[in-house]
GULUMFI-896719 format. One line per 4 residues: their letters; for each residue x, y, z of N, C-alpha, C. Coordinates in steps of 0.02 Angstrom, whole numbers, plus 50000, padded with zeros to 5 digits. Example, Ala and Ser with C-alpha at 12.3 -4.5 7.8 and 13.67 -1.06 7.14 Angstrom:
BEGIN
AS	50660 49716 50390 50615 49775 50390 50660 49835 50390  50642 49888 50354 50684 49947 50357 50645 50002 50394 $
***
This chain:
BEGIN
MATL	52911 55233 51578 52913 55240 51482 52863 55252 51450  52796 55204 51495 52737 55198 51461 52705 55283 51467  52731 55326 51495 52690 55388 51528 52710 55436 51454  52763 55425 51414 52801 55451 51362 52750 55443 51320 $
SPPE	52727 55505 51275 52671 55496 51207 52728 55449 51148  52695 55404 51110 52719 55375 51065 52777 55406 51044  52769 55478 51004 52821 55501 50953 52883 55496 50997  52873 55509 51075 52950 55522 51129 52942 55461 51133 $
QAAL	52912 55399 51138 52940 55334 51158 52976 55304 51083  52979 55325 51025 52987 55310 50942 53061 55343 50952  53077 55407 50982 53124 55436 50994 53185 55390 51052  53142 55362 51100 53187 55352 51129 53202 55279 51109 $
APYL	53165 55238 51082 53189 55149 51091 53235 55135 51063  53273 55164 51015 53336 55157 50964 53390 55134 51026  53401 55172 51072 53451 55169 51130 53438 55147 51171  53409 55115 51171 53377 55046 51249 53383 54981 51200 $
ERVT	53418 54949 51253 53424 54873 51247 53422 54828 51323  53380 54780 51305 53353 54746 51359 53418 54714 51386  53427 54697 51460 53489 54667 51480 53463 54637 51549  53500 54568 51538 53479 54523 51604 53511 54531 51655 $
LASG	53494 54558 51741 53549 54565 51773 53538 54501 51830  53587 54494 51860 53581 54436 51920 53583 54472 51984  53552 54424 52015 53569 54445 52098 53627 54442 52133  53653 54516 52156 53703 54515 52194 53757 54557 52137 $
QVIV	53742 54559 52084 53786 54594 52039 53779 54660 52051  53846 54695 52035 53864 54773 52055 53889 54793 51967  53821 54862 51981 53825 54901 51901 53852 54947 51920  53871 54993 51976 53878 55045 51970 53940 55044 52040 $
QPGK	53989 55073 52024 54053 55070 52072 54044 55132 52097  54067 55162 52174 54057 55226 52188 54118 55251 52157  54122 55313 52146 54171 55373 52111 54182 55340 52028  54155 55311 52011 54175 55289 51942 54120 55320 51898 $
ALQH	54142 55341 51842 54092 55372 51782 54051 55338 51765  53997 55358 51763 53922 55305 51739 53931 55314 51683  53913 55238 51656 53922 55232 51584 53864 55221 51564  53771 55189 51588 53739 55184 51590 53675 55197 51617 $
VYFP	53631 55217 51598 53567 55215 51645 53522 55157 51642  53503 55134 51701 53461 55092 51689 53376 55105 51712  53333 55070 51694 53256 55057 51695 53239 54984 51724  53237 54975 51794 53205 54893 51780 53146 54890 51769 $
INCS	53135 54824 51747 53067 54795 51718 53059 54753 51760  53067 54711 51780 53044 54646 51858 53108 54638 51879  53161 54680 51890 53195 54666 51953 53224 54728 52004  53243 54727 52042 53254 54768 52096 53319 54806 52098 $
LTWV	53339 54869 52121 53417 54871 52118 53413 54909 52183  53467 54913 52211 53491 54949 52281 53540 54982 52277  53517 55056 52300 53611 55106 52327 53620 55067 52392  53701 55062 52392 53716 55032 52465 53775 55087 52492 $
SHTA	53785 55085 52540 53826 55144 52577 53875 55083 52621  53945 55101 52616 53997 55052 52654 54043 55112 52684  54057 55062 52745 54101 55108 52791 54172 55067 52778  54217 55114 52813 54282 55090 52808 54305 55033 52832 $
EGES	54257 55018 52879 54263 54926 52906 54248 54894 52889  54202 54885 52833 54184 54850 52785 54092 54837 52806  54074 54872 52864 53997 54871 52863 53969 54900 52802  53886 54883 52788 53852 54910 52745 53783 54917 52748 $
AELA	53751 54942 52708 53681 54984 52748 53631 55007 52667  53585 54982 52663 53555 55011 52593 53529 55068 52599  53533 55121 52554 53509 55184 52568 53453 55209 52518  53418 55173 52470 53366 55158 52429 53381 55100 52377 $
LVGR	53292 55097 52372 53288 55032 52322 53240 55068 52273  53267 55032 52209 53245 55051 52120 53209 54983 52099  53133 55001 52107 53107 54955 52072 53074 54985 51993  53006 54937 51967 53020 54969 51897 52982 55011 51880 $
DGLI	52984 55066 51925 52949 55138 51920 53009 55189 51931  53078 55165 51916 53121 55210 51943 53185 55176 51902  53225 55222 51916 53288 55217 51878 53340 55231 51913  53401 55206 51868 53483 55208 51895 53495 55275 51871 $
GVPL	53544 55315 51880 53578 55354 51868 53561 55436 51879  53525 55441 51940 53512 55500 51958 53568 55551 51958  53627 55552 51977 53683 55594 51974 53675 55636 51884  53665 55595 51840 53668 55636 51774 53600 55686 51756 $
VLGA	53556 55661 51805 53517 55713 51798 53509 55775 51822  53547 55775 51879 53560 55817 51924 53657 55869 51906  53656 55834 51850 53732 55875 51823 53786 55826 51840  53790 55776 51867 53857 55745 51894 53850 55704 51853 $
MTMQ	53909 55653 51851 53931 55591 51788 53958 55535 51840  53974 55553 51911 53980 55491 51956 53933 55480 52015  53942 55425 52054 53903 55403 52103 53940 55388 52163  53951 55416 52211 53970 55396 52268 53961 55330 52309 $
HTVQ	53919 55294 52302 53874 55237 52310 53880 55182 52278  53887 55109 52305 53873 55072 52248 53821 55052 52241  53812 55024 52175 53722 54991 52155 53729 54938 52137  53699 54898 52182 53699 54827 52157 53631 54787 52140 $
VQCG	53605 54714 52112 53551 54699 52088 53534 54674 52164  53467 54693 52172 53455 54660 52239 53401 54587 52208  53364 54596 52163 53321 54520 52147 53326 54534 52070  53361 54480 52031 53384 54473 51982 53309 54475 51924 $
GQAL	53345 54511 51889 53287 54500 51829 53298 54543 51761  53253 54574 51732 53276 54593 51659 53271 54691 51669  53309 54734 51642 53301 54795 51629 53312 54836 51555  53301 54879 51563 53298 54917 51506 53378 54967 51523 $
RIGA	53431 54963 51458 53491 54989 51475 53488 55055 51420  53520 55111 51435 53551 55162 51390 53617 55193 51404  53658 55206 51362 53708 55240 51381 53705 55308 51391  53751 55330 51443 53747 55391 51485 53739 55440 51422 $
DDFL	53788 55450 51379 53780 55493 51333 53718 55517 51306  53700 55463 51273 53631 55467 51228 53564 55474 51282  53577 55470 51356 53521 55488 51400 53531 55577 51412  53585 55587 51411 53583 55637 51434 53566 55692 51378 $
RQLR	53579 55666 51286 53560 55692 51233 53487 55686 51236  53463 55640 51266 53368 55626 51261 53340 55679 51310  53384 55681 51374 53361 55748 51420 53364 55813 51384  53399 55827 51348 53418 55895 51321 53343 55898 51259 $
TQGR	53334 55861 51234 53282 55855 51189 53215 55847 51207  53222 55809 51255 53147 55796 51264 53120 55827 51350  53087 55861 51339 53078 55908 51416 53039 55871 51466  52988 55826 51435 52953 55785 51472 52976 55736 51511 $
LHQM	53039 55695 51470 53060 55664 51496 53122 55688 51557  53145 55744 51542 53187 55765 51596 53121 55791 51651  53067 55825 51645 53025 55833 51708 52998 55766 51749  53016 55715 51725 52975 55650 51748 53048 55621 51776 $
ALLY	53094 55643 51754 53160 55595 51786 53182 55658 51857  53145 55707 51855 53158 55743 51907 53123 55727 51967  53052 55712 51935 52997 55704 51966 53037 55623 52014  53057 55590 51985 53091 55530 52003 53154 55545 52065 $
VQRQ	53202 55597 52040 53235 55625 52096 53193 55631 52167  53146 55665 52159 53121 55702 52216 53083 55654 52263  53061 55578 52238 53030 55539 52261 53089 55496 52309  53149 55495 52251 53204 55462 52293 53246 55476 52352 $
MAQM	53245 55551 52331 53244 55589 52415 53215 55570 52467  53147 55560 52470 53098 55558 52514 53109 55498 52548  53112 55448 52477 53118 55380 52535 53193 55359 52555  53245 55404 52536 53307 55419 52584 53302 55436 52630 $
AQSI	53272 55501 52647 53267 55516 52702 53212 55492 52764  53158 55452 52734 53127 55400 52780 53158 55357 52807  53217 55327 52746 53249 55258 52783 53281 55276 52851  53306 55333 52849 53332 55345 52912 53310 55360 52951 $
VCSR	53255 55384 52961 53206 55368 53014 53179 55312 53037  53178 55276 53002 53176 55207 52999 53228 55157 53041  53264 55180 53006 53341 55124 53030 53350 55146 53110  53327 55211 53139 53342 55246 53180 53291 55221 53256 $
HHAV	53215 55211 53238 53163 55223 53268 53114 55146 53267  53124 55098 53230 53089 55042 53206 53133 54978 53225  53085 54939 53246 53121 54872 53261 53141 54831 53199  53172 54784 53210 53189 54737 53165 53146 54707 53116 $
SERL	53117 54684 53166 53054 54633 53110 53001 54687 53068  52989 54746 53113 52956 54804 53071 52981 54821 53011  53044 54836 53012 53084 54848 52952 53084 54802 52898  53086 54735 52926 53104 54662 52882 53032 54672 52836 $
GHWL	52995 54679 52878 52911 54674 52843 52922 54730 52788  52937 54796 52813 52937 54839 52754 52995 54816 52691  53030 54791 52713 53096 54774 52655 53068 54721 52622  53049 54686 52617 53019 54621 52598 52960 54645 52560 $
LNNA	52897 54685 52585 52841 54717 52550 52859 54755 52470  52904 54816 52493 52947 54855 52450 52993 54834 52410  53009 54772 52401 53059 54735 52350 53009 54701 52330  52967 54656 52351 52922 54625 52323 52887 54662 52246 $
QGAN	52866 54718 52269 52827 54778 52228 52877 54792 52176  52932 54806 52211 52982 54854 52152 52990 54808 52102  53021 54749 52096 53021 54688 52048 52944 54646 52023  52892 54664 52052 52841 54629 52017 52832 54559 52053 $
TREL	52867 54539 52109 52866 54467 52099 52847 54455 52179  52829 54383 52199 52814 54366 52274 52859 54327 52284  52934 54316 52242 52960 54271 52272 53039 54307 52264  53074 54302 52318 53125 54342 52318 53205 54297 52334 $
RVTH	53229 54308 52301 53296 54247 52297 53353 54302 52328  53345 54290 52390 53388 54319 52439 53412 54283 52521  53460 54299 52536 53494 54267 52598 53456 54326 52646  53484 54285 52723 53464 54309 52765 53533 54364 52791 $
ETIS	53577 54335 52750 53644 54367 52766 53662 54448 52711  53639 54435 52653 53612 54489 52633 53573 54550 52641  53488 54519 52677 53457 54573 52698 53485 54599 52773  53547 54551 52817 53561 54604 52874 53597 54641 52854 $
HMLG	53637 54648 52764 53698 54710 52760 53648 54741 52740  53584 54747 52705 53562 54798 52684 53512 54835 52753  53497 54809 52795 53462 54838 52861 53520 54851 52918  53574 54836 52905 53622 54860 52948 53598 54834 53024 $
VRRE	53585 54766 53015 53578 54727 53084 53611 54665 53082  53611 54621 53129 53654 54555 53154 53607 54503 53098  53630 54472 53079 53613 54423 53027 53556 54371 53082  53570 54372 53140 53542 54340 53194 53462 54364 53183 $
SVTQ	53450 54412 53202 53396 54462 53208 53343 54453 53158  53377 54453 53081 53333 54430 53037 53314 54370 53022  53340 54323 53052 53323 54262 53054 53260 54242 53083  53269 54273 53170 53241 54263 53209 53160 54297 53186 $
AAGR	53158 54357 53139 53115 54399 53137 53072 54349 53081  53121 54314 53015 53088 54277 52982 53054 54233 53014  53074 54188 53040 53049 54140 53063 52978 54156 53104  52970 54221 53129 52901 54221 53171 52863 54230 53099 $
FQAA	52896 54264 53056 52834 54279 52992 52807 54212 52955  52858 54162 52965 52846 54096 52927 52797 54063 52988  52803 54068 53049 52763 54044 53081 52699 54068 53074  52678 54150 53078 52611 54191 53073 52584 54153 52995 $
GWID	52618 54127 52957 52605 54101 52877 52605 54166 52835  52647 54207 52828 52661 54254 52801 52705 54247 52730  52752 54211 52747 52831 54199 52693 52830 54126 52713  52847 54097 52660 52892 54030 52657 52951 54031 52655 $
NHRG	52997 53998 52692 53056 54039 52713 53093 53979 52697  53149 53987 52640 53177 53927 52609 53267 53952 52621  53318 53920 52603 53377 53948 52610 53388 53979 52534  53390 54046 52562 53397 54079 52490 53344 54115 52447 $
RITL	53299 54099 52466 53214 54113 52438 53184 54132 52493  53155 54183 52473 53080 54209 52541 53009 54221 52485  52953 54176 52495 52920 54179 52444 52860 54209 52514  52836 54271 52476 52775 54316 52500 52722 54276 52493 $
KDTV	52681 54237 52560 52614 54213 52544 52560 54246 52566  52571 54294 52600 52521 54346 52647 52541 54415 52646  52541 54452 52600 52560 54519 52581 52512 54565 52656  52454 54569 52654 52425 54592 52689 52424 54570 52777 $
GLST	52437 54495 52779 52472 54502 52856 52526 54511 52862  52572 54520 52811 52642 54545 52831 52624 54615 52842  52592 54657 52796 52593 54724 52799 52576 54741 52868  52531 54700 52908 52502 54709 52977 52582 54725 53016 $
MACE	52627 54698 52998 52696 54683 53021 52732 54738 53026  52729 54768 52962 52799 54828 52945 52769 54880 52970  52836 54912 52993 52818 54980 53023 52789 55021 52975  52770 55102 53014 52717 55147 52972 52746 55182 52913 $
CHAR	52843 55158 52886 52853 55189 52841 52829 55146 52787  52797 55080 52796 52771 55060 52721 52708 55093 52704  52654 55121 52755 52608 55141 52725 52650 55208 52700  52668 55242 52734 52698 55317 52704 52738 55311 52621 $
SQLE	52784 55245 52629 52795 55235 52561 52754 55236 52509  52695 55180 52525 52655 55174 52473 52616 55249 52458  52606 55282 52505 52554 55358 52489 52598 55389 52452  52667 55393 52454 52722 55435 52418 52738 55413 52335 $
SQRY	52726 55320 52323 52741 55279 52275 52657 55323 52226  52598 55310 52262 52546 55349 52230 52547 55401 52202  52571 55458 52249 52568 55520 52231 52608 55549 52168  52667 55501 52169 52728 55499 52106 52686 55477 52045 $
LQQL	52648 55417 52054 52616 55399 51985 52581 55428 51967  52534 55475 52017 52477 55519 51971 52520 55580 51953  52579 55606 52000 52615 55661 51949 52634 55647 51877  52658 55570 51868 52665 55559 51808 52629 55560 51757 $
AHLG	52557 55532 51774 52502 55537 51753 52491 55596 51717  52477 55643 51778 52446 55711 51741 52518 55738 51703  52576 55715 51712 52624 55735 51676 52610 55717 51597  52583 55646 51596 52592 55625 51519 52517 55651 51482 $
RQND	52468 55655 51534 52413 55714 51487 52432 55752 51464  52473 55820 51486 52479 55877 51464 52512 55872 51394  52504 55919 51361 52502 55949 51280 52473 55902 51235  52493 55847 51234 52450 55814 51168 52402 55766 51194 $
GHVP	52371 55785 51244 52328 55733 51273 52328 55663 51282  52394 55627 51290 52404 55577 51281 52389 55553 51346  52355 55485 51349 52342 55466 51408 52385 55380 51432  52421 55409 51475 52470 55353 51492 52438 55289 51524 $
AVAS	52380 55285 51545 52348 55226 51578 52342 55192 51522  52299 55196 51455 52300 55145 51415 52359 55136 51358  52408 55170 51401 52475 55169 51322 52516 55107 51318  52525 55078 51264 52557 55006 51270 52591 54989 51171 $
RESV	52654 55003 51210 52688 55020 51143 52758 54973 51115  52751 54944 51062 52804 54885 51072 52855 54921 51021  52909 54903 51009 52974 54942 50977 52987 54882 50913  52992 54889 50874 53014 54843 50835 53088 54822 50838 $
DTGV	53131 54885 50836 53199 54880 50846 53227 54826 50910  53188 54853 50948 53221 54835 51024 53179 54760 51038  53123 54762 51024 53063 54729 51063 53060 54768 51134  53060 54815 51139 53040 54836 51212 52968 54864 51210 $
VFTP	52937 54843 51259 52863 54844 51271 52843 54897 51329  52826 54960 51301 52794 55005 51351 52736 54980 51370  52741 54981 51441 52685 54967 51472 52673 55011 51543  52597 55025 51559 52596 55044 51628 52599 55020 51695 $
YGMP	52632 55060 51731 52638 55039 51797 52590 55074 51841  52543 55025 51846 52493 55051 51898 52471 55122 51879  52460 55158 51851 52461 55225 51824 52386 55224 51846  52351 55274 51886 52306 55287 51886 52259 55330 51843 $
SEDD	52196 55319 51858 52149 55368 51783 52138 55426 51821  52094 55453 51767 52077 55537 51798 52046 55542 51853  52007 55488 51856 51952 55474 51932 51978 55459 51990  52023 55431 51989 52082 55431 52042 52133 55463 52083 $
DSAA	52128 55551 52063 52172 55579 52079 52165 55598 52157  52112 55584 52179 52099 55601 52254 52113 55526 52294  52137 55460 52266 52148 55415 52309 52188 55411 52360  52264 55459 52346 52304 55467 52405 52266 55496 52452 $
SDLQ	52228 55541 52453 52216 55605 52499 52169 55564 52521  52118 55519 52508 52078 55478 52533 52082 55429 52576  52143 55399 52555 52196 55351 52590 52217 55367 52658  52267 55425 52666 52289 55462 52711 52218 55478 52761 $
KYVD	52165 55496 52729 52122 55510 52780 52078 55445 52810  52086 55392 52788 52073 55317 52831 52135 55313 52883  52208 55314 52851 52245 55303 52895 52237 55362 52971  52234 55427 52967 52220 55463 53019 52182 55453 53046 $
AYDF	52110 55413 53031 52065 55395 53074 52069 55343 53101  52115 55284 53083 52127 55246 53116 52176 55255 53177  52211 55296 53169 52262 55323 53198 52249 55376 53278  52184 55416 53249 52182 55449 53298 52097 55441 53301 $
APVG	52081 55381 53303 52018 55361 53326 52011 55375 53400  51954 55392 53442 51927 55397 53511 51950 55320 53558  51934 55267 53514 51932 55201 53522 52005 55180 53506  52017 55120 53547 52078 55072 53535 52073 55019 53479 $
FVTL	52100 55017 53412 52122 54967 53389 52155 54909 53385  52164 54855 53427 52212 54812 53434 52202 54744 53386  52234 54730 53339 52220 54681 53312 52282 54599 53321  52263 54551 53336 52293 54507 53370 52293 54425 53322 $
DAQG	52359 54397 53339 52376 54341 53285 52332 54292 53307  52329 54229 53274 52287 54164 53297 52314 54120 53383  52384 54165 53386 52410 54145 53449 52400 54201 53503  52354 54253 53502 52333 54295 53529 52386 54361 53542 $
RVLQ	52434 54360 53496 52492 54410 53497 52481 54465 53483  52511 54514 53506 52466 54578 53465 52520 54597 53419  52464 54614 53349 52506 54632 53290 52502 54714 53274  52463 54740 53286 52453 54815 53265 52409 54842 53323 $
TNLA	52409 54905 53326 52370 54956 53370 52374 55027 53352  52305 55071 53364 52317 55132 53361 52343 55166 53419  52347 55227 53423 52383 55268 53483 52326 55257 53515  52258 55260 53519 52218 55253 53574 52208 55182 53626 $
GAIL	52210 55133 53560 52251 55055 53591 52316 55071 53650  52372 55079 53615 52431 55085 53643 52417 55106 53709  52366 55151 53709 52376 55193 53777 52321 55162 53839  52285 55127 53815 52240 55092 53854 52289 55025 53858 $
LDIQ	52330 55005 53845 52383 54936 53841 52423 54974 53888  52460 55043 53893 52488 55070 53932 52561 55046 53899  52579 55023 53818 52653 55017 53785 52644 55070 53722  52694 55071 53705 52735 55106 53644 52705 55067 53578 $
RSQC	52680 55115 53533 52667 55070 53470 52733 55022 53426  52779 55054 53446 52835 55049 53395 52859 54957 53423  52824 54958 53521 52855 54893 53538 52799 54857 53576  52745 54856 53519 52687 54812 53533 52685 54743 53502 $
QNHL	52701 54747 53459 52696 54662 53423 52751 54613 53477  52698 54557 53457 52736 54496 53491 52722 54503 53559  52707 54554 53596 52647 54529 53682 52587 54503 53669  52587 54453 53721 52521 54417 53730 52473 54460 53745 $
FSDF	52411 54458 53720 52359 54509 53742 52353 54494 53817  52354 54417 53827 52330 54410 53881 52374 54438 53943  52427 54441 53952 52474 54484 53981 52454 54546 54025  52414 54582 53972 52378 54635 54001 52314 54638 54026 $
LEVS	52293 54581 54054 52237 54559 54076 52245 54533 54137  52191 54551 54202 52198 54522 54276 52183 54429 54243  52223 54392 54301 52206 54341 54293 52144 54299 54288  52085 54338 54327 52033 54318 54318 51997 54330 54252 $
SQAS	52017 54363 54208 52008 54390 54132 52012 54332 54107  52086 54316 54118 52117 54285 54054 52092 54216 54015  52048 54170 54068 52025 54106 54039 51991 54131 53978  51930 54172 54017 51856 54202 53990 51884 54234 53911 $
FAQF	51943 54262 53907 51980 54311 53853 51984 54251 53799  52030 54199 53835 52054 54139 53785 52000 54111 53750  51944 54101 53788 51895 54050 53745 51850 54116 53701  51849 54172 53713 51818 54228 53667 51871 54222 53594 $
HQEV	51924 54231 53623 51946 54230 53560 51956 54176 53509  51957 54113 53537 51954 54051 53497 51878 54051 53457  51827 54089 53499 51761 54098 53458 51750 54148 53425  51799 54199 53423 51804 54241 53358 51828 54238 53306 $
LKGQ	51891 54194 53318 51917 54146 53253 51879 54097 53225  51838 54080 53241 51797 54003 53209 51732 54026 53189  51700 54083 53194 51652 54104 53175 51654 54166 53132  51615 54201 53094 51600 54240 53047 51558 54301 53084 $
CRRY	51527 54289 53138 51480 54351 53193 51499 54366 53208  51492 54441 53209 51535 54478 53260 51503 54463 53342  51577 54480 53396 51570 54460 53460 51595 54500 53493  51557 54522 53583 51596 54573 53609 51604 54528 53696 $
CLVE	51660 54566 53730 51649 54528 53793 51669 54585 53832  51688 54566 53911 51707 54626 53951 51771 54611 53987  51828 54621 53990 51881 54613 54021 51915 54662 54064  51945 54660 54115 51991 54680 54171 52052 54693 54147 $
LTAT	52091 54762 54123 52148 54765 54120 52193 54788 54186  52245 54742 54189 52284 54756 54244 52317 54838 54249  52317 54857 54326 52332 54927 54333 52409 54941 54313  52413 54992 54290 52500 55005 54265 52518 55051 54311 $
AHRR	52584 55065 54293 52629 55154 54329 52581 55200 54308  52548 55190 54251 52503 55274 54240 52433 55259 54236  52396 55213 54261 52339 55211 54258 52298 55145 54295  52250 55166 54338 52218 55100 54378 52195 55061 54336 $
AMCV	52176 55014 54355 52139 54933 54323 52072 54960 54304  52062 54935 54237 52016 54976 54201 51961 54915 54169  51891 54921 54159 51852 54884 54130 51839 54896 54070  51853 54853 54003 51834 54862 53954 51800 54841 53913 $
RIDA	51762 54854 53877 51717 54810 53812 51745 54803 53748  51756 54738 53735 51791 54719 53656 51761 54693 53615  51745 54721 53561 51706 54700 53497 51751 54673 53471  51725 54613 53438 51780 54580 53388 51743 54539 53327 $
TADE	51786 54545 53279 51772 54501 53219 51841 54465 53164  51832 54413 53166 51887 54377 53128 51900 54421 53048  51958 54415 53023 51961 54442 52981 51952 54368 52931  51965 54388 52848 51908 54330 52806 51927 54276 52798 $
WGVE	52004 54265 52847 52051 54190 52831 52033 54169 52906  52016 54216 52934 52005 54160 53007 52061 54167 53060  52134 54193 53036 52180 54207 53054 52194 54279 53097  52163 54311 53112 52157 54388 53158 52115 54406 53205 $
NRMV	52120 54425 53245 52059 54447 53275 52074 54514 53260  52019 54567 53269 52025 54640 53252 51973 54671 53293  52003 54684 53348 51964 54698 53407 51964 54789 53416  51882 54803 53441 51895 54877 53471 51859 54879 53544 $
LIDV	51919 54930 53576 51917 54910 53644 51899 54980 53670  51839 54975 53717 51819 55034 53753 51818 55062 53813  51842 55085 53851 51848 55075 53932 51764 55102 53943  51737 55066 53986 51687 55069 54019 51673 55059 54084 $
SDQV	51723 55075 54122 51744 55060 54187 51687 55120 54221  51666 55177 54181 51613 55202 54237 51553 55205 54216  51538 55126 54193 51486 55095 54179 51467 55036 54210  51500 55013 54202 51501 54916 54234 51555 54898 54287 $
PLHE	51539 54889 54337 51559 54880 54392 51630 54823 54394  51680 54834 54419 51727 54771 54407 51711 54686 54404  51673 54703 54453 51645 54631 54485 51601 54594 54424  51579 54626 54402 51522 54610 54333 51573 54572 54283 $
VVLT	51621 54614 54278 51665 54566 54218 51667 54505 54223  51653 54483 54274 51685 54407 54298 51632 54356 54306  51559 54391 54296 51501 54371 54333 51479 54357 54249  51489 54409 54198 51476 54416 54126 51524 54409 54084 $
PWAY	51557 54374 54055 51628 54380 54039 51610 54412 53954  51569 54368 53928 51582 54372 53851 51510 54359 53821  51476 54384 53759 51438 54354 53734 51435 54374 53657  51387 54360 53626 51385 54354 53535 51320 54382 53517 $
RSTP	51323 54414 53459 51284 54430 53431 51276 54403 53359  51241 54355 53310 51239 54337 53234 51224 54402 53176  51163 54421 53216 51114 54454 53191 51106 54535 53213  51085 54596 53176 51085 54653 53224 51048 54644 53281 $
SVVT	51053 54687 53320 51037 54694 53382 51039 54756 53420  50988 54777 53456 51000 54841 53490 51035 54841 53539  51081 54891 53542 51131 54892 53591 51138 54948 53644  51128 54922 53725 51119 54986 53772 51171 55012 53782 $
PLGY	51183 55075 53810 51241 55123 53815 51296 55079 53891  51270 55024 53897 51315 54972 53947 51337 54927 53889  51327 54928 53829 51349 54870 53779 51291 54804 53786  51268 54802 53828 51227 54723 53827 51160 54723 53780 $
RS	51156 54684 53750 51091 54674 53699 51026 54677 53745  50980 54722 53703 50911 54716 53748 50862 54674 53694 $
***
């Protein structure tokens, strides 16, 4: 709405009404004619598909940057899926007939609606890949972050039972994953309510679909902003208009400025640099469990990235390196200076034992150990790993090719 020009907003506002939606409320039944189109303000709505046996799964999430009424945009009058309220809140509602008339008379509104259709198709396609290839804990992290962003809140009033239906998994699996998230300090989990305490930490557990979703969302908003700047020079990033008739406030939702047009491509460059870097990146939690790794890190550890979470990093080390690494790990989390150590990775079915140098630093909260792993087997004999297990530097120093301070 904020992307429309003031005259376009004024033409639309008399047909809009503000409604309050409750969590779990069904607003669209499959096979029935659409009566209204909804624009969420601070709530999230979900498309749900049901099987004949009563099983269900979420197809797409609609937040405050979208709408419920895609079939009308494409020329149909009914939906084949249930739409229910995921997180309660307020939304704008317009009658289906009024919406269709506005689409016919407002070309820019029609173009924006089609942009959203494209975005939702991409979201549904990604959800298919996610459900087939990612673990429950990864999917739960992605689901919680998406819902919080869509409803513009950190508190989600939702049960584990509901989440299990949305993800199409057992409730016990959701409970176990949520318990690990709470133990890590990322969420506060109470009956019927989940509060996101550390979205940055939670994003390290979310599957790759979350990063893709963020990029797609940013691209969509940039397209809306570009469309809003056409013809009349209207700048949606600063638009804010209140309708006297309806009390509706049109405010921008994360609209990027003209200087931010390359943000999505820049972010993708960082993602690619992380994924395909020639050195291993591995992040551990305070207990020494693997949270995230890039491709090179997964190869060094000889594990699949999608299955790396919750492995103790010490399990990949020779017994002779485990005690010194445990000390090193605690020192990293306690200090703000950069540290490095030498460890020996155990041999696997696909590679020999390796001497690895680890450069590490803690995150700003001291709860994550972010490590760079470099294979130095050709430079450091394995017996020296035990003799010189670890060292640190709190000021810049000259590092020799072997990794020792000069």
